[in-house]
ZAMARGU-4260 file (C-alpha; in steps of 0.2 Angstrom, whole numbers, plus 5000, padded with zeros to 4 digits):
<rodrens>
0) 5090/4929/5029 | 5096/4947/5036 | 5116/4943/5036 | 5112/4943/5017 | 5110/4961/5016
5) 5126/4964/5022 | 5138/4976/5011 | 5153/4970/5004 | 5170/4978/4995 | 5181/4975/4981
10) 5197/4980/4974 | 5209/4979/4961 | 5224/4988/4952 | 5232/4996/4965 | 5239/4991/4983
15) 5222/4984/4989 | 5213/4996/4996 | 5195/4994/4996 | 5185/5002/4982 | 5168/5012/4985
20) 5154/5002/4994 | 5141/5009/4979 | 5147/5001/4965 | 5164/4996/4962 | 5162/4993/4945
25) 5162/5014/4946 | 5175/5016/4958 | 5191/5026/4951 | 5204/5017/4940 | 5220/5015/4947
30) 5235/5013/4934 | 5244/5001/4946 | 5262/4997/4945 | 5262/5000/4928 | 5283/5004/4929
35) 5286/4986/4938 | 5275/4977/4924 | 5284/4987/4909 | 5301/4982/4919 | 5297/4964/4918
40) 5292/4965/4901 | 5309/4971/4893 | 5318/4959/4904 | 5307/4946/4897 | 5310/4949/4879
45) 5326/4953/4878 | 5329/4937/4885 | 5319/4929/4872 | 5327/4935/4858 | 5344/4929/4863
50) 5338/4911/4864 | 5328/4910/4850 | 5345/4920/4838 | 5353/4906/4846 | 5339/4891/4842
55) 5325/4898/4830 | 5313/4881/4831 | 5316/4867/4845 | 5316/4880/4862 | 5303/4892/4856
60) 5289/4884/4867 | 5298/4879/4882 | 5303/4897/4884 | 5287/4905/4880 | 5282/4894/4895
65) 5297/4898/4906 | 5294/4918/4903 | 5275/4918/4904 | 5271/4920/4886 | 5264/4901/4884
70) 5246/4906/4872 | 5239/4888/4875 | 5222/4890/4884 | 5220/4878/4901 | 5201/4878/4897
75) 5188/4886/4886 | 5178/4900/4894 | 5158/4894/4890 | 5149/4900/4880 | 5133/4906/4888
80) 5117/4918/4883 | 5121/4936/4881 | 5111/4951/4885 | 5098/4945/4897 | 5105/4949/4912
85) 5117/4965/4921 | 5137/4964/4925 | 5150/4975/4928 | 5170/4974/4928 | 5179/4980/4942
90) 5192/4987/4928 | 5195/4989/4908 | 5211/4989/4898 | 5216/5008/4897 | 5204/5013/4881
95) 5195/4999/4878 | 5179/4989/4886 | 5191/4973/4889 | 5192/4970/4905 | 5209/4966/4917
100) 5210/4947/4920 | 5222/4934/4926 | 5229/4926/4911 | 5219/4911/4906 | 5234/4901/4903
105) 5240/4899/4917 | 5236/4892/4936 | 5226/4903/4949 | 5234/4897/4964 | 5224/4898/4979
110) 5231/4897/4999 | 5221/4897/5014 | 5221/4904/5030 | 5211/4893/5040 | 5214/4905/5060
115) 5198/4908/5062 | 5188/4900/5048 | 5171/4890/5051 | 5175/4873/5052 | 5166/4868/5034
120) 5180/4879/5027 | 5189/4866/5015 | 5170/4865/5005 | 5165/4882/5006 | 5183/4886/4997
125) 5180/4871/4986 | 5162/4872/4980 | 5168/4892/4974 | 5184/4890/4968 | 5173/4877/4956
130) 5157/4888/4954 | 5168/4901/4949 | 5181/4892/4938 | 5166/4883/4928 | 5159/4899/4925
135) 5177/4907/4917 | 5186/4892/4911 | 5200/4901/4924 | 5209/4886/4932 | 5212/4887/4952
140) 5223/4875/4960 | 5224/4874/4981 | 5241/4872/4985 | 5240/4872/5004 | 5236/4884/5020
145) 5248/4898/5027 | 5249/4910/5041 | 5250/4924/5029 | 5234/4939/5031 | 5242/4948/5017
150) 5244/4949/4998 | 5255/4962/4995 | 5273/4967/4996 | 5273/4986/4999 | 5269/4998/4984
155) 5270/4983/4969 | 5263/4967/4966 | 5271/4950/4961 | 5265/4935/4955 | 5258/4923/4969
160) 5242/4913/4976 | 5226/4921/4979 | 5224/4921/4999 | 5206/4916/5007 | 5204/4921/5026
165) 5192/4924/5039 | 5196/4940/5051 | 5189/4953/5062 | 5186/4974/5057 | 5198/4975/5071
170) 5210/4968/5062 | 5204/4971/5043 | 5194/4990/5043 | 5184/4986/5027 | 5172/4973/5036
175) 5165/4983/5045 | 5150/4994/5043 | 5141/4979/5040 | 5155/4972/5025 | 5152/4952/5024
180) 5169/4952/5015 | 5181/4960/5004 | 5186/4955/4986 | 5197/4958/4973 | 5213/4957/4964
185) 5231/4965/4959 | 5235/4968/4943 | 5254/4973/4935 | 5258/4975/4915 | 5260/4990/4902
190) 5243/5000/4899 | 5233/4990/4889 | 5240/4973/4893 | 5237/4974/4911 | 5232/4956/4923
195) 5228/4952/4940 | 5243/4945/4948 | 5236/4940/4964 | 5223/4942/4975 | 5212/4941/4992
200) 5199/4938/5000 | 5193/4941/5019 | 5178/4935/5026 | 5168/4941/5042 | 5174/4928/5055
205) 5160/4932/5066 | 5147/4931/5054 | 5151/4913/5047 | 5154/4906/5065 | 5135/4912/5065
210) 5128/4903/5052 | 5121/4885/5055 | 5118/4870/5043 | 5102/4878/5036 | 5110/4892/5031
215) 5125/4884/5022 | 5119/4892/5004 | 5118/4909/5012 | 5137/4908/5017 | 5141/4899/4999
220) 5134/4913/4991 | 5145/4926/4999 | 5161/4916/4997 | 5156/4915/4976 | 5152/4934/4979
225) 5168/4937/4981 | 5179/4925/4970 | 5168/4936/4957 | 5176/4951/4964 | 5194/4942/4965
230) 5193/4937/4943 | 5188/4955/4942 | 5167/4956/4941 | 5162/4972/4951 | 5145/4977/4959
235) 5127/4980/4948 | 5112/4987/4953 | 5101/4972/4948 | 5095/4963/4963 | 5093/4947/4952
240) 5113/4944/4947 | 5124/4939/4964 | 5135/4953/4960 | 5121/4964/4968 | 5132/4972/4983
245) 5114/4971/4996 | 5112/4954/4990 | 5093/4948/4993 | 5093/4930/4994 | 5098/4925/4977
250) 5113/4910/4980 | 5119/4906/4964 | 5128/4917/4951 | 5112/4922/4938 | 5114/4925/4918
255) 5121/4945/4919 | 5136/4937/4932 | 5139/4922/4919 | 5140/4933/4904 | 5153/4943/4913
260) 5163/4928/4921 | 5164/4921/4903 | 5170/4936/4895 | 5184/4937/4909 | 5187/4920/4905
265) 5189/4922/4885 | 5203/4936/4885 | 5218/4933/4876 | 5234/4927/4885
</rodrens>
């Protein structure tokens, strides 16, 4: 339908501004709040070393999990056919082609702000998380409702649930100019080891209110597309992919989308 031609925007790494409307995968790469991530790394390393000195065997696994260094994946990333589609990452690690991604050894918590949401928002969110989780191997967990409208804390980010909400262009200017939604995440950490720690999806309230029962697949496609941005996919110039910015009617992740999503779920813990 016509609404699927609306553009969307993606953001990441910084304090959640929107990236260019052209190709999000080729937007300028911010280094993000590296100082904060480095500080956390140093503190936890000192704590870990102190505890290991006292108890070098039995408590190592427990301490690693406590400070977020668990290396036990929650699920394996799916194996998909490679090289038959197009994908782009929003951001890659400095000096490599490895993507910035969420830690596959940690659940990604999600909260929903139901203000202005369509009646079927639960189904849209749960289905979108199921689709994106299956394509990445990442584990999402809805942890409730919220009245929050933002997930930033000043110029720095902290680990907190991903926010999904509906808004108007008056509240979220990035939704102007026929933008159906925005999505992405913020990363912290030292260069080469950055990890997304929180994110958001903001969807056009009026657009979703206009969908009827026959257009459920179109609404779901927008949610899935924005969740693709949240986990780290950018736009592509291939109309055969769901991450094509000017969606021409595709309602499911394409072959390139799935390869990129599988790579995002395959990073080291």
